C-alpha positions in Angstrom: 57.6 101.1 97.5 59.0 102.9 100.2 60.1 98.9 101.4 61.7 97.8 98.1 63.7 101.3 98.1 64.9 100.5 101.8 65.7 97.3 100.6 68.2 98.7 97.9 69.5 101.0 100.1 70.2 98.7 102.3 71.7 96.1 100.7 74.0 98.9 98.7 75.5 100.2 102.3 76.2 96.7 103.4 77.9 96.0 100.2 79.7 99.1 100.5 80.4 98.3 104.1 81.9 94.8 102.8 83.9 96.3 100.3 85.5 98.4 102.3 86.3 95.6 104.7 87.9 93.7 102.6 89.8 96.7 101.1 90.7 97.5 104.7 91.8 94.1 105.7 93.7 93.4 102.5 95.6 97.0 103.1 96.8 95.3 106.4 98.7 92.2 105.2 102.0 92.9 104.0 102.7 93.7 99.9 103.8 90.4 99.5 100.4 88.9 98.4 97.5 90.2 96.1 93.9 91.5 96.8 92.8 88.2 94.8 95.1 85.7 97.1 94.3 87.7 99.6 90.2 87.3 99.2 90.7 83.9 98.2 92.0 83.3 101.2 89.1 84.9 102.7 86.7 83.5 101.0 88.2 79.8 101.6 88.5 80.2 105.3 84.9 80.9 105.5 83.6 78.4 102.7 86.4 75.8 102.9 84.9 72.5 104.7 86.4 71.1 108.2 89.6 69.3 107.3 91.4 66.6 109.7 94.8 66.7 107.8 97.5 68.8 109.5 100.6 69.9 109.0 103.3 70.5 111.7 106.8 71.9 111.1 109.6 72.0 113.8 112.2 74.6 113.2 114.8 73.7 115.3 115.1 70.8 113.6 114.0 71.5 110.1 111.0 68.6 110.0 108.1 69.6 108.5 105.2 66.3 109.3 102.1 65.6 107.5 98.6 64.3 109.5 95.6 62.7 108.6 93.8 62.8 112.1 96.3 60.8 114.1 98.2 59.1 111.3 101.4 60.1 109.9 101.0 60.3 106.4 104.7 61.6 105.8 108.0 63.2 107.6 110.7 65.4 105.7 113.1 68.2 105.8 112.7 71.6 104.7 115.5 73.5 103.0 115.0 76.9 104.2 113.1 78.9 106.7 113.0 82.9 107.6 115.8 84.1 109.2 116.1 84.0 113.0 117.2 86.8 114.0 116.3 89.4 110.8 112.9 88.0 109.6 111.6 84.6 111.8 109.1 82.4 110.2 106.0 83.1 112.4 105.3 80.9 114.9 101.7 79.3 116.1 98.6 77.8 114.5 97.7 78.8 111.2 95.9 77.0 108.4 96.4 76.8 104.3 95.1 80.1 103.2 95.2 79.6 99.6 97.4 77.7 96.6 99.3 79.2 93.5 101.4 77.1 91.5 103.9 79.6 91.3 103.6 83.0 93.3 105.4 86.4 92.1 106.9 87.7 95.4 105.6 91.6 96.2 108.6 91.5 98.1 111.7 90.5 95.4 110.1 89.6 92.8 111.1 85.7 92.7 109.0 83.1 91.8 107.8 80.1 94.4 106.8 77.5 92.8 104.2 75.3 95.0 103.1 78.5 97.3 101.1 77.5 100.0 100.0 80.4 102.0 99.6 80.4 105.3 99.4 83.6 107.2 99.7 87.1 105.9 102.3 87.2 103.3 103.9 84.0 104.7 104.1 80.7 102.2 105.5 77.3 102.5 106.6 76.6 99.1 109.7 75.1 96.3 113.0 76.3 95.8 112.8 80.3 94.9 114.2 81.1 91.8 114.6 84.4 89.4 111.9 84.5 86.9 114.0 85.6 83.9 117.3 83.5 84.6 115.5 80.5 86.4 118.7 80.9 88.3 117.5 78.8 91.9 117.9 81.1 95.6 119.6 78.3 97.8 120.5 80.1 100.6 119.2 78.5 104.0 117.1 81.6 104.9 114.2 83.4 103.3 112.3 86.6 104.2 110.3 84.2 106.7 108.5 81.9 104.5 109.1 77.9 104.9 110.5 76.6 101.6 110.5 73.4 101.0 112.8 70.4 98.6 112.3 70.2 95.1 111.4 65.8 96.0 108.9 67.6 98.5 107.4 70.5 97.6 104.8 69.1 94.8 104.4 66.3 97.6 102.7 69.1 99.8 100.8 71.4 97.7 99.2 68.5 96.1 98.0 66.9 99.3 97.2 70.0 101.5 94.3 71.6 101.2 92.8 74.8 101.7 91.5 74.8 105.8 94.6 72.4 106.4 95.9 73.1 109.5 99.7 74.1 109.9 101.1 74.5 113.3 104.8 76.2 113.4 106.6 75.7 116.9 
């Protein structure tokens, strides 16, 4: 009887600690991701299988290349990046954490079609637009996200898997 009670207490304690840790991690992330989006990326990073796909982005040349193993699957131009001085796009090695057909930015309220989250609140996505007016936002710079042109955004979204490597330099 004591063992069953101890097991229940241990399980409850573990669940509380797990939820507290997840809440803490979620609070550390910028406000541009919902708890659901964060959790989907968190669980996907644990459960996603190994992917031999990778996305390489060159911020100087505005190139995005898709690779499967060592075979080039496609090469395209991106249409916008973060402002290098004010809101730079993060550089480094990441992976696709979550996918949303349309993500609404918690920072600006714009709709970002075909969104792939790769780091904290940073996404690569199609040309954003204001949800009410449907007016496109066509500036060269974003708040750090990578903007993909309309003929590339859905292609990259459909091709990439959760766990696909992303390298930005």
